[in-house]
C-alpha positions as CSV (number, residue, x, y, z in Angstrom):
1,M,61.3,89.7,46.6
2,A,61.9,91.1,50.5
3,A,58.7,90.4,51.6
4,D,58.6,86.6,50.8
5,V,61.7,86.6,52.7
6,L,60.4,88.2,56.0
7,N,57.0,86.3,55.5
8,G,59.2,83.2,55.0
9,S,57.5,82.6,51.2
10,H,60.2,81.8,49.5
11,H,60.6,79.3,46.3
12,S,63.9,76.6,45.6
13,A,63.2,75.8,42.2
14,D,63.9,72.1,41.4
15,V,66.6,71.7,38.8
16,R,68.1,69.0,37.5
17,M,70.7,68.8,34.2
18,H,72.1,65.9,32.5
19,L,74.2,65.3,29.2
20,R,72.7,62.4,27.1
21,L,75.9,60.7,25.3
22,N,76.4,57.7,23.2
23,G,73.2,56.1,25.0
24,H,74.6,57.4,28.9
25,V,73.0,60.4,31.0
26,L,75.2,61.8,33.1
27,P,74.8,64.7,36.0
28,I,75.5,68.0,35.0
29,A,77.2,70.1,37.8
30,Q,77.1,73.5,36.4
31,L,75.9,75.0,32.9
32,G,76.7,77.9,31.1
33,L,76.4,79.5,27.9
34,D,79.2,77.6,26.6
35,F,80.6,75.1,28.7
36,L,79.2,72.8,31.1
37,V,80.9,70.9,34.3
38,L,80.1,67.2,34.8
39,E,79.7,65.8,38.3
40,T,82.1,63.3,37.3
41,P,84.4,64.4,34.5
42,F,85.8,61.6,32.2
43,D,87.5,61.5,28.8
44,H,85.5,61.3,25.5
45,P,86.4,62.6,22.1
46,P,84.4,65.3,20.5
47,A,80.8,64.3,19.7
48,D,77.5,65.5,19.3
49,A,75.1,65.2,22.9
50,E,71.9,66.6,24.2
51,I,71.3,68.4,27.3
52,D,68.5,67.3,29.9
53,M,67.1,70.3,31.9
54,S,64.0,70.2,34.4
55,I,62.7,72.7,36.5
56,D,59.9,72.2,38.5
57,G,58.9,69.1,36.3
58,H,59.3,71.8,32.9
59,E,61.5,69.4,30.8
60,S,63.8,71.2,27.7
61,R,66.3,69.3,25.9
62,W,68.7,71.0,23.0
63,P,71.4,69.4,20.9
64,V,74.9,70.3,21.8
65,Y,78.1,69.5,20.1
66,L,81.4,68.8,22.8
67,T,83.8,71.1,21.0
68,N,87.0,69.9,22.5
69,G,85.2,66.6,23.8
70,L,85.6,65.9,27.7
71,A,88.6,65.7,29.8
72,A,88.8,63.4,33.6
73,S,91.9,66.3,34.0
74,Q,89.5,69.0,33.2
75,R,86.2,70.0,34.7
76,K,84.8,72.4,32.7
77,S,84.3,71.3,28.9
78,K,83.7,73.3,26.4
79,I,80.0,73.3,24.6
80,Q,78.2,75.1,21.3
81,C,74.4,74.4,20.4
82,A,74.5,71.9,17.5
83,S,72.4,74.8,15.1
84,E,75.6,77.0,15.7
85,A,78.3,74.5,15.4
86,T,79.8,74.8,11.4
87,G,82.5,72.7,9.9
88,P,82.7,69.1,9.6
89,R,81.1,67.5,13.3
90,H,82.5,63.6,13.3
């Protein structure tokens, strides 16, 4: 890696992340194992959603559950992979 930096041949991946929620596609600013941060947070109750991620054109999608919903006043929102969720979800 150090040689790549010295000779100027480094790569910066094109990463795009979105939350698909009730027909809306919302840009994600940050994504962790159990949380996300939307670029523009807003209020929404707990719900099923889907994360859509593209890294250099290679797309992945997976279902998540917004455990506590979304809040405009709180940037970080807890998520849970849908396969890990237990109990009633609606």
